[in-house]
N, C-alpha and C positions, 0 to 999 in steps of 0.2 A: 792416518794425518798427528802429527806432535804438542795440535793446538788445538784443542774443544770449545766449543762455545762456554763462553763464562769467562775463559785463562785471561789470566794480565800480562799482554806480550810490547817484547820490545824492535822499535820497526828498522832492520840494520844496513835497511841499503831506501832509496829513492831520492824522494820529493820531501819527504816525509824522516830523514833519517834519526833520531835520536829522545822519537818520540815515541809512546806508551803509552796504551788504552787498553779498554775489554777486547774481545771477543763480545761479537751480536750477533755474525749468523758466521757456522764455518758449509765449504759449498767442496767435499771435498772430491766428484767427479771432474770439478773443476778447478782441485790443487791451487783454492782461494778460501780469502777470510776477509769479514766483513769487521773490521773492527773500527769501535765508535770517536769523533771524533778527527780519524785520522782518511786520507785520501779523498779532502772531499773534493768533490767536481760542480761542475753550474751544472740545470739542465730545464734548459726552456721547450717550459707545458703548455700547452691550449689552455686555453678553460674548459670543462669536462660539465661542464649544468652549474647549477645557482649556486651550489657548495661546493664545489672546488674550479676558484677561482686559480688562472693560469698565469703565467711570469715566470720571472728568475727561479728555480728552488734549491739550493742548496741541501746535497746528499753524498753517504758517504757511497766509495766504490772501490770492489772487493783490491784484496793486498792480494800475490800469490807468496804464498809458503815460505818457501827459501828464503822471499824475503823480510819475516821475522825471528822471531826466538821469545822462548817462550820465558818468566819470569818465575824461577822459584818463590811457590810461597812461604818455605821453609827457612831459605836462608838468606829470598828477596834477592838473588845475583838472573843478571841473561844467560840461561846455563846449554846446552846439547842435555836433551833429555835422549832416555831408551826405555826400552822394554825392559824386563824381569817379571817371573814366578814366585809367589810370596808363601809361605806358610801358611794360608789359608785355609780353606774349602770350599768350596759353594756349594747352591745349595745340590747340582746333581752329582757330587762329587770329586767338580774337579779344584785344577790350584790357580785360583786366580791372576788374572794377568795384569801388572797396572804398572805404571809411567814412573819415572826416577830420573831424579836429577843429577848430570854426572859429576859435578863440579863442588855436592853436597851429600850425597849417596840417599839421599829420602825421599821417601816414596811423596809420589804427586796426587792422590787422591783426587775423582772424580766429583766437579762441581756436582751437588744433591738440587743447588736451589737456580736449574735453568729459566732465564725467559717462556716464556710460554709464549710470551701473544707475540714475540717477533711471525711473522708471518712469512714459512719458508720455504712457498709456491711462490712467492716472488722470482720473477724475468731479471737478472743484470743483463745488458751488453754488455759483449768483449771484445770490441771492436778491434 
C-alpha cells in the first residue's frame, strides 16, 4: 500500500474530497484505511451494560486507498509515490527499500512513532 498508519493524506474523491487527515488504521487486506475525522458515519448502538450507554455514535468508516493521496512530508504536496532501493544496507546485508515522492524525489521515511493504543483487531463492516 502507498500509505501507512501515521501518514498524512488528502482525500481526492467522495463526499470528503479536499479534506486532510492522519491515517489511524491501515487495512491492507481490504485495501482500505481509516482517517481521523474523515468519512464520519452514525451508528445506532444498543446499551451494553452500565458502563457502555447506547445511542447514536459518530465514528470513522474506512476509505478505499485509491481515494486518497499521500501528502509528502518533505515538500508538503499531495503526490504519487514509488519505491526505490537506497544506498543503505540493513542488518541482514540487503539494500533498504523506501518510499519516495515522485514530485520532489525525496525519500519518505516510515513513521517510527505509531500509535500503539489503536485496536488493530477491530472489525469494520464493509457492506
